[in-house]
N, C-alpha and C positions, 0 to 999 in steps of 0.2 A: 283638289284641296287648295284653299286660299290661305294666305297668312294674315292674321289679325293681331291687333294689340288692344288690350283692354286696360284702361286706366281706372283705378278704383281709389276713391278718397274716403277714408274711414275716420270716424269721430275720434278725437283725442281724449274724450271724457271717459273712455272705458279702459279696463285693465289690460295688461299684456296678453293674458290667456284668452280673454274674450276677443281681442283683436286677432289673435292667431286663429281662433275658431271661425271668425268671419272670413278670413282669407282662405281657410280650408273649405268652407262652404262654397266660395266662389270657384275654387279649383274643382271641386266636386261637380258643380254645375257644368263647367266646361267639358269635363270628362263624360258626364251623363249624356250630353248631346253630341257625342262622338268627336270631340275636339281633343287634340293632342298638344299638351303644354310643352313648349320648347324652352321657355325662360321666364323666371319670375324675378323682377327687379324691385327691391324695396328701397325707396328713397328716404324713408324715415319721416320724422315730424318736420313739417314745413309750415310756414306762415301762408295763410290763404290770401288771395288778392283782395277779397272783400269778406265781410262777416257772413257766415252761413249758419243759420240757426243759432245765432249769438255766439259762435265760435270763431276764434281768430287763427287757430292752428288745427292741423289734421295730419294723418298719416297717409302717405302716397304709396301706391303699389302699381306696377306696370307688368302685365302678364302677356307674353307673346304666345300665340297658339296657332295651330293649323286646324282648319275645319271647313266644312262645306258652307255654301252661301246662306243657308237657313239658320245655322247655329247662332250667329250674333243676335238675331231678333229674339230667339228663345231665351238666351242668357239675359239680355237686357230686360225682358218682361219679368223675369224673376228677381234680378238684382234691384229693380225699381222698388220692390216692397220689402227688401231686407232691412232689418234694424241695423243702425250704426253706419250704414253706407250713406254718405251725404251727397256724393256726386260720383258719376261713372261716365265713361265714354268708350265705345268700341269702334275702332277704325280699321279699314283694310289697308295693309301695307303694300307698297309698290314692289313689284318684282324687279329689283335693280341689282 
């Protein structure tokens, strides 16, 4: 099992309950592909470095999880088409 971190940037134009639903869907995806979530870090609403889809701000979430090497590709292929997720990035963490 490898350690990964998934960064998810969610649109600020949606309500709190919709945003929580998007986060729950992302967590369910990780668990669906045998990932074990170890930590969820919510940074809240932050200013974007540049406008994305005419938005200046978005909500940032960082999810650490343990999974095998095929899981990140499966998760990314499904997050890519999710509504309200404007950016995402999954990286492998170093064993330090």
